[in-house]
C-alpha positions as CSV (number, residue, x, y, z in Angstrom):
1,M,0.0,0.0,0.0
2,P,1.4,3.4,-0.8
3,L,2.3,5.8,2.0
4,I,0.0,8.6,0.8
5,L,-3.3,6.9,1.6
6,P,-2.8,6.6,5.4
7,L,-1.3,10.1,5.4
8,L,-4.3,11.6,3.7
9,L,-6.6,9.8,6.2
10,A,-4.5,11.2,9.0
11,V,-4.8,14.7,7.6
12,V,-8.6,14.4,7.4
13,L,-8.8,13.1,10.9
14,F,-6.5,15.8,12.3
15,C,-8.5,18.5,10.5
16,I,-11.8,17.2,11.8
17,G,-10.3,17.1,15.3
18,V,-8.9,20.7,15.1
19,Y,-12.2,21.9,13.8
20,G,-14.0,20.3,16.7
21,V,-11.7,21.8,19.2
22,L,-12.0,25.3,17.7
23,A,-15.7,25.4,16.9
24,R,-17.4,23.4,19.6
25,R,-18.0,24.4,23.2
26,N,-19.4,21.2,24.6
27,A,-16.8,19.6,26.9
28,I,-17.5,16.1,25.7
29,T,-17.2,17.2,22.0
30,L,-13.8,18.8,22.9
31,L,-12.6,15.5,24.4
32,M,-13.7,13.5,21.3
33,S,-11.9,16.1,19.1
34,F,-8.7,15.6,21.1
35,E,-9.1,11.9,20.6
36,L,-9.4,12.3,16.9
37,T,-6.2,14.4,16.7
38,L,-4.4,11.8,18.8
39,N,-5.6,9.0,16.5
40,A,-4.3,11.0,13.5
41,V,-0.9,11.1,15.2
42,N,-1.0,7.4,15.9
43,L,-1.9,6.7,12.2
44,N,1.1,8.7,11.1
45,L,3.4,6.9,13.5
46,I,2.3,3.5,12.3
47,A,2.3,4.5,8.6
48,F,5.9,5.8,8.8
49,D,7.0,2.8,10.9
50,A,5.6,0.5,8.2
51,W,7.2,2.6,5.4
52,R,10.6,2.7,7.0
53,I,11.3,-1.0,7.7
54,D,14.1,-1.2,10.2
55,G,13.0,-3.9,12.6
56,L,12.9,-1.6,15.7
57,A,9.2,-0.9,15.6
58,T,9.7,2.6,17.2
59,G,6.5,4.0,15.6
60,Q,4.4,1.2,17.1
61,T,6.0,1.7,20.5
62,L,5.3,5.4,20.4
63,A,1.7,4.7,19.3
64,V,1.2,2.5,22.4
65,F,2.5,5.3,24.6
66,V,0.1,7.8,22.9
67,I,-2.8,5.4,23.4
68,T,-2.0,5.1,27.1
69,L,-1.7,8.9,27.4
70,A,-5.1,9.2,25.6
71,A,-6.7,6.8,27.9
72,A,-5.5,8.7,31.0
73,E,-6.6,12.0,29.4
74,I,-10.1,10.7,28.8
75,G,-10.4,9.3,32.3
76,L,-9.4,12.6,33.9
77,G,-11.4,14.6,31.3
78,L,-14.6,12.7,31.9
79,A,-14.2,13.0,35.7
80,I,-13.9,16.8,35.3
81,V,-17.0,16.8,33.0
82,L,-19.0,14.8,35.5
83,L,-18.1,17.2,38.3
84,L,-19.0,20.1,36.2
85,F,-22.4,18.6,35.2
86,R,-23.2,17.7,38.8
87,G,-22.2,21.1,40.2
88,H,-23.6,23.4,37.5
89,G,-26.0,21.3,35.4
90,H,-24.2,21.9,32.0
91,V,-21.0,20.9,30.2
92,D,-20.5,24.1,28.3
93,A,-16.8,25.0,28.3
94,D,-17.3,28.8,27.9
95,A,-19.9,29.0,30.7
96,A,-17.6,27.0,33.0
97,R,-14.8,29.5,32.4
98,D,-17.3,32.4,33.2
99,L,-18.4,30.6,36.4
100,A,-14.8,30.3,37.6
101,E,-14.2,34.0,37.1
102,Q,-17.5,35.0,38.8
103,D,-16.8,32.7,41.8
104,T,-13.5,34.4,42.7
105,Q,-14.9,38.0,42.6
106,P,-17.2,38.0,45.6
107,E,-14.6,36.4,47.8
108,L,-12.2,39.2,47.2
109,Q,-14.8,41.9,47.8
110,E,-16.0,40.3,51.1
111,K,-12.4,40.4,52.4
112,G,-12.2,44.1,51.7
113,T,-9.4,43.9,49.1
114,A,-9.7,46.0,46.0
115,T,-9.0,44.4,42.6
């Protein structure tokens, strides 16, 4: 199989993932978009490892590390999303940022410190 086919697929996956990160505000959609970009990286690693046959399998080894990192990221990300949903009733990333800024303002004013 020629090298260009998996590379084109990886470019498409990466572009869809970047679009999802930039355009969407739902936290679960952001996590799925991050996963798409990491899968595009894994596809590149495996494709270049198969193209460059040297017997070391470095691309496959790095892909396993990226998959492990992605699993840890999804575990922590879903825990944060669950806490956000339980505490505030939504998973909107922009609203969560606004809530964090609003929560710190009254505490500073109660203590009498000017910002």
